[in-house]
C-alpha positions in Angstrom: -3.4 49.1 0.4 -2.0 47.4 -2.6 -3.9 46.1 -5.6 -3.2 42.7 -7.1 -4.1 42.3 -10.7 -5.7 39.0 -11.8 -8.0 37.6 -14.2 -11.0 35.6 -13.0 -13.4 33.9 -15.4 -12.0 35.7 -18.3 -12.2 39.3 -16.7 -9.4 41.4 -15.4 -9.9 42.5 -11.8 -8.0 43.6 -8.7 -7.4 42.1 -5.4 -7.0 44.7 -2.4 -4.5 43.6 -0.1 -3.5 45.3 3.2 0.1 46.5 3.5 2.5 45.4 4.7 1.9 42.0 3.1 2.9 39.5 5.3 0.7 36.4 4.1 -1.2 36.4 0.8 -3.6 33.6 0.6 -5.7 33.3 -2.3 -7.1 30.0 -2.2 -9.8 28.7 -4.4 -10.6 32.1 -6.1 -10.9 30.8 -9.7 -8.0 32.9 -10.6 -6.6 32.2 -14.3 -3.9 34.9 -14.3 -2.2 36.6 -11.4 0.6 39.8 -11.7 3.0 39.4 -8.8 4.7 42.8 -9.5 3.3 44.3 -6.3 5.4 41.6 -4.3 8.7 42.9 -6.2 11.4 43.3 -3.4 8.7 42.9 -0.9 10.9 42.0 2.4 7.8 41.3 4.5 6.0 38.7 3.1 6.5 35.2 4.3 3.7 33.1 2.7 2.0 32.9 -0.8 -0.7 30.5 -1.1 -2.4 30.2 -4.4 -3.7 26.5 -4.0 -6.9 25.5 -5.9 -7.2 28.0 -8.7 -7.0 27.8 -12.5 -3.7 29.2 -13.3 -2.2 27.9 -16.4 1.1 29.8 -16.0 2.6 32.2 -13.4 5.7 34.3 -13.4 7.5 33.9 -10.1 10.3 36.4 -11.1 8.8 39.3 -8.6 9.5 36.9 -5.8 13.3 37.0 -6.4 13.6 39.8 -3.8 11.3 38.4 -1.3 14.1 37.4 1.0 11.9 36.4 3.9 9.6 34.1 2.0 9.2 30.7 3.7 6.2 29.1 2.1 5.2 28.8 -1.5 1.9 26.8 -2.2 0.9 26.4 -6.0 -1.1 23.2 -5.3 -4.1 22.0 -7.5 -3.8 24.5 -10.5 -3.4 24.0 -14.2 0.3 24.7 -14.5 1.8 22.9 -17.5 5.5 24.3 -16.6 7.1 26.4 -14.0 10.3 28.2 -13.7 11.9 27.9 -10.4 15.0 30.2 -11.2 13.5 33.3 -9.2 13.7 31.2 -6.0 17.2 30.6 -6.3 18.3 33.1 -3.7 15.5 32.8 -1.2 17.4 31.5 1.7 14.6 31.3 4.1 12.3 29.3 2.0 10.9 26.1 3.8 8.0 25.0 2.0 7.3 24.3 -1.8 4.4 22.6 -2.9 3.5 22.3 -6.7 1.4 19.3 -6.3 -1.7 18.6 -8.6 -0.7 20.5 -11.8 0.0 19.1 -15.3 3.8 19.9 -15.2 5.6 17.6 -17.6 9.4 18.5 -16.9 10.9 20.2 -13.8 14.3 21.6 -13.2 15.2 21.6 -9.5 18.6 23.1 -9.9 17.5 26.6 -8.7 17.0 24.9 -5.2 20.3 23.6 -4.8 21.3 26.2 -2.3 18.2 26.4 -0.6 19.5 25.1 2.5 16.3 25.9 4.6 14.1 23.9 2.6 12.3 21.4 4.6 9.2 20.2 2.9 9.0 19.6 -1.1 5.9 18.2 -2.6 5.7 17.5 -6.4 3.1 14.9 -6.7 0.3 14.4 -9.1 1.7 16.0 -12.3 3.1 14.5 -15.7 6.7 14.1 -14.8 8.4 11.4 -16.5 11.9 11.5 -15.5 13.0 13.4 -12.3 16.5 14.5 -11.2 16.9 14.9 -7.6 20.5 15.5 -7.6 20.2 19.3 -7.0 18.8 18.1 -3.7 21.6 16.2 -2.6 23.2 18.9 -0.3 20.1 19.9 1.3 20.7 18.3 4.8 17.7 19.9 6.1 15.0 18.3 3.8 12.5 16.5 5.9 9.8 15.4 3.4 9.9 14.9 -0.3 6.9 13.5 -2.1 6.9 12.6 -5.8 3.8 10.7 -5.7 0.8 11.3 -3.5 1.2 13.3 -0.1 0.9 17.1 0.2 0.5 17.4 3.9 -0.5 21.1 4.0 -1.2 22.0 7.9 -4.9 21.5 7.2 -4.4 18.3 5.4 -2.1 16.4 7.8 -2.4 12.6 7.6 -4.4 12.8 4.2 -3.0 11.5 1.0 -3.7 12.9 -2.4 -3.9 11.4 -5.8 -1.0 10.0 -7.8 1.9 10.7 -10.2 0.7 8.6 -12.9 3.5 9.3 -15.5 6.8 8.8 -13.7 8.9 6.4 -15.4 12.2 6.7 -13.4 13.7 8.1 -10.5 16.9 7.8 -8.7 16.8 8.6 -4.9 20.3 8.1 -4.0 21.0 11.7 -4.1 18.9 12.0 -1.1 21.5 9.9 1.0 22.8 12.8 2.8 19.4 14.5 3.7 20.1 13.5 7.4 16.7 15.0 8.4 14.7 13.2 6.0 11.8 11.3 7.3 9.3 10.8 4.6 9.7 9.6 1.0 6.5 9.3 -1.1 7.0 7.5 -4.5 3.9 6.5 -6.4 3.7 3.0 -8.1 2.3 2.4 -11.6 2.9 -0.5 -13.9 4.7 1.7 -16.4 7.5 2.8 -13.7 10.7 1.4 -15.1 13.3 2.1 -12.4 13.5 3.3 -8.7 17.3 3.2 -7.9 18.0 3.2 -4.1 21.2 2.7 -2.1 22.6 -0.5 -1.2 23.0 -1.9 1.3 20.6 0.3 3.2 22.5 -0.5 6.3 25.3 1.8 5.3 22.9 4.7 4.7 22.5 7.7 7.1 19.6 7.4 9.7 17.6 10.2 7.9 17.4 7.9 4.7 16.6 4.7 6.7 13.8 6.4 8.5 12.4 7.8 5.4 12.4 4.4 3.7 10.6 2.7 6.7 7.9 5.5 6.5 7.7 5.5 2.7 4.2 5.0 1.6 2.5 4.4 -1.9 -1.4 4.9 -2.7 -3.3 2.2 -1.3 -0.3 -0.1 -1.7 1.9 0.3 0.8 4.6 -2.0 -0.1 5.0 -1.2 -3.7 7.2 1.8 -3.2 9.9 -0.2 -1.6 9.9 -3.0 -4.1 10.3 -1.2 -7.4 13.2 -2.7 -9.3 15.3 -3.3 -5.7 15.5 -6.9 -6.6 17.2 -6.4 -10.0 19.4 -3.4 -9.1 20.5 -4.0 -5.7 20.3 -7.6 -4.4 18.3 -9.7 -1.9 19.9 -8.1 1.4 19.0 -4.7 0.7 15.5 -5.8 -0.4 14.8 -7.9 2.7 16.4 -5.0 4.9 14.0 -2.5 3.8 11.0 -5.0 3.8 12.0 -6.0 7.3 11.9 -2.5 8.3 8.4 -1.9 6.7 6.3 -4.8 7.1 6.2 -5.1 11.0 4.4 -1.9 11.0 1.8 -2.9 8.6 -1.5 -4.5 9.5 -1.4 -8.4 9.3 -4.4 -8.3 6.8 -2.2 -5.9 4.4 0.5 -8.3 4.7 -1.5 -11.2 3.2 -3.1 -9.0 0.5 0.6 -8.2 -0.7 2.2 -11.5 0.2 2.0 -13.3 -3.2 3.8 -10.2 -5.1 6.5 -9.7 -2.4 7.3 -13.8 -2.5 7.5 -13.3 -6.2 9.9 -10.5 -6.0 11.9 -12.4 -3.3 12.3 -15.4 -5.8 9.9 -17.4 -3.8 7.1 -17.7 -6.5 4.9 -20.5 -5.7 5.6 -20.6 -1.8 3.3 -17.7 -0.7 1.4 -20.0 1.4 3.8 -20.2 4.2 1.6 -18.9 7.4 4.3 -16.7 9.0 5.3 -13.1 8.9 8.1 -11.9 6.9 10.2 -10.6 9.7 10.1 -14.2 11.4 11.0 -15.8 7.8 13.9 -13.3 7.7 15.1 -14.1 11.1 14.9 -17.9 10.8 16.9 -17.5 7.5 19.5 -15.5 9.1 19.9 -17.7 12.2 23.5 -18.8 13.0 24.9 -16.9 9.6 26.0 -13.7 11.3 23.3 -11.8 9.6 24.1 -12.8 5.9 21.5 -13.9 3.5 21.3 -15.6 0.0 18.4 -16.5 -2.2 19.2 -20.3 -1.6 19.2 -19.9 2.2 15.9 -18.1 2.0 14.2 -20.3 -0.6 15.2 -23.4 1.6 14.2 -22.1 4.8 10.9 -21.2 3.4 10.6 -24.7 1.9 11.6 -26.4 5.1 8.8 -24.4 7.1 6.3 -24.9 4.3 6.9 -28.7 4.7 6.6 -28.4 8.6 3.4 -26.5 8.1 1.9 -29.3 5.9 2.8 -32.1 8.4 1.2 -30.1 11.0 -2.1 -30.1 9.3 -1.6 -26.2 8.6 -2.8 -24.3 5.8 -2.4 -25.7 2.1 -3.6 -22.4 0.7 -1.8 -20.2 -1.8 0.8 -22.6 -2.6 1.3 -22.9 -6.5 2.6 -26.1 -7.6 3.2 -24.8 -11.2 5.7 -22.3 -9.9 7.9 -24.4 -7.7 11.2 -25.6 -9.0 10.9 -29.3 -9.8 14.7 -29.6 -10.4 15.4 -29.3 -6.8 15.1 -32.6 -4.9 13.7 -30.7 -1.6 11.2 -29.2 -3.9 10.1 -32.3 -5.5 9.4 -33.7 -1.8 7.6 -30.7 -1.0 5.2 -30.9 -3.9 4.3 -34.5 -3.2 3.7 -33.7 0.6 1.5 -30.6 -0.5 -0.8 -32.8 -2.9 -1.2 -35.4 -0.1 -2.1 -32.8 2.5 -4.8 -31.2 0.1 -6.4 -34.3 -0.4 -6.2 -35.2 3.4 -7.9 -32.1 4.3 -10.7 -32.7 2.1 -11.2 -36.2 3.3 -11.6 -34.8 6.9 -13.3 -31.5 6.4 -17.1 -31.1 7.7 -19.9 -29.0 7.1 -22.0 -28.3 9.9 -25.7 -27.9 9.6 -28.1 -26.1 11.8 -31.7 -26.5 10.4 -31.6 -25.2 6.8 -28.3 -23.3 7.1 -24.9 -24.8 6.4 -21.5 -23.5 8.0 -19.0 -23.5 5.1 -16.3 -21.9 7.0 -14.1 -25.2 7.4 -14.3 -25.8 3.7 -13.0 -22.2 3.0 -10.0 -23.1 4.9 -9.4 -25.9 2.4 -7.4 -25.3 -0.7 -9.8 -27.2 -3.0 -12.8 -25.4 -0.9 -11.4 -21.9 -1.2 -11.0 -21.9 -5.0 -14.3 -23.6 -5.7 -16.3 -21.5 -3.3 -14.8 -18.2 -4.5 -15.4 -19.2 -8.1 -19.2 -20.1 -7.3 -19.6 -17.0 -5.2 -20.5 -18.6 -1.9 -20.4 -16.7 1.4 -19.5 -18.4 4.6 -23.0 -20.0 5.0 -25.2 -21.4 2.7 -28.7 -23.0 2.3 -29.8 -26.5 1.1 -29.7 -25.4 -2.8 -26.2 -23.9 -2.4 -25.0 -27.1 -0.6 -26.3 -29.3 -3.2 -24.7 -27.4 -5.8 -21.3 -27.8 -3.9 -21.9 -31.6 -3.5 -22.0 -32.0 -7.2 -18.9 -29.9 -7.8 -16.9 -31.6 -5.4 -18.1 -34.9 -6.6 -16.6 -34.3 -9.9 -13.3 -33.7 -8.1 -13.7 -37.1 -6.4 -14.6 -35.7 -2.9 -17.6 -36.2 -0.7 -18.6 -33.5 1.7 -19.4 -34.7 5.2 -22.5 -33.1 6.8 -22.8 -33.0 10.7 -26.1 -32.1 12.2 -26.2 -29.8 15.2 -28.8 -29.6 17.8 -30.2 -26.3 19.0 -29.1 -26.9 22.5 -25.7 -28.4 21.7 -22.5 -26.4 22.1 -21.3 -25.1 18.8 -18.0 -27.0 17.9 -14.7 -25.5 17.3 -14.7 -24.2 13.8 -10.9 -23.7 13.6 -9.1 -26.7 15.0 -6.4 -26.5 12.7 -3.1 -24.5 13.2 -3.9 -21.4 11.3 -2.9 -17.9 12.1 -5.6 -15.8 13.1 -4.5 -13.0 10.5 -4.8 -15.9 7.9 -8.1 -17.1 8.8 -9.5 -13.3 9.0 -8.1 -12.7 5.5 -9.8 -15.9 4.1 -13.0 -15.1 5.6 -12.8 -11.4 4.5 -12.2 -12.7 0.9 -15.4 -14.9 1.4 -17.5 -11.9 2.5 -16.2 -9.6 -0.4 -16.5 -12.2 -3.1 -19.8 -13.4 -2.2 -22.5 -13.3 -4.6 -25.0 -10.7 -3.4 -28.0 -12.8 -4.1 -26.6 -15.7 -2.6 -25.6 -14.1 0.3 -28.7 -12.1 0.9 -30.5 -15.4 0.8 -28.1 -16.8 3.5 -28.1 -13.7 5.7 -32.2 -14.2 5.7 -31.8 -17.7 6.9 -29.3 -16.5 9.6 -31.9 -14.1 10.7 -34.6 -16.9 10.8 -32.5 -18.8 13.2 -32.1 -16.1 15.7 -29.7 -13.8 17.3 -28.7 -16.6 20.1 -27.2 -18.8 17.6 -25.4 -16.1 15.8 -23.8 -15.0 19.0 -22.9 -18.5 19.6 -20.8 -18.7 16.3 -19.5 -15.4 16.8 -17.9 -16.1 20.0 -16.2 -19.3 18.2 -14.3 -17.4 15.7 -13.1 -13.7 15.6 -15.5 -12.7 12.8 -18.0 -10.3 13.3 -21.1 -11.3 11.6 -22.6 -7.8 11.6 -19.7 -6.4 9.7 -20.5 -8.6 6.7 -24.4 -7.3 6.4 -25.3 -5.5 3.2 -25.9 -1.9 4.0 
């Protein structure tokens, strides 16, 4: 039996451990200090797990002789610094986690010969600048996270917090980590530089795979966008985006669409109702895979013009951001303004008793902006409609109301060529941004009309009414 000296709640104590020590797991024990001398030159220990304690410092030097140590977990403590030098000769070390501390600087040099290292988790610290060059020769490295993910065996698939202090990181040293399958980088607005190899097509399979699986806390595109346009040009950026976006939910694409278009030099044109992989494919057609900003811009402009002429969506185009020095852009702007006017002249609001269906109005540019500003839901009552009539009257538009009979089939509420994902996005925005009082009153009216009518409109458009109820 070995006794491990510790300090818990300010009091010195001992933890009894049976020998031989192969695994030492002291998780969540409120340990403030620990003396690892009992592990000195211990050839048996394979795992040391000190997660979830209150360690403010730790001396790892007794581990220098633990030649069979494979796993070291120091996650979620109060470490402000850590010296990894004692790990230099541990040839069997596979897993190192120091996630969730308050470390401000970190020297990874002691790991440069750790050929067995597969999983390295450094996230949720206070590191501003991180040098990854010592990892360049670790061909077996599979996962590295400097942002948010620490996938312990009992946490597989979950994400932690964020590395809020990172300002710069160059990931090019990871080029030759051929087994790398995950790279986690957290985005914050103070991030200055994320360097990445270009073109991506020339990188090893491991790096390409890691970039396809890169994630960022609640913003799955940001990690692949940081500085890529400025540092490595359009083709590299589009290659990375094209690898990531097809795997994303269409709703996620619409949420991030504006910022992605902005980074691609397409500011003002994010109203194009197509997924990015199709846009890239159309832009590269007949050009042997080559792509430049001019080609991309005019491809998006041309397809946007086709969209407007087909009575497609006019939403999310920003005339103030479009280049008026370009002749094609001037034609597009004139077409956009005419299309927005035309859709308002054609739009109708269906009335059923005292309830008014605003969904067609939500699918117009003027309607979307006005309804969102006033906090309307997908439906409204008579007071809400009167308020809207007044607002649109100021803009020079008159809202046409068509009354429906109870036994009449409910009309198709989405006759225009919108993608389902765009309509879902718009209606989700309407649900989330609605004023609670206005929405509650409208929900009451819906219930008064009875479930048969609710089911009738639900079958007309893929929108689940029950999902929009207040809990």
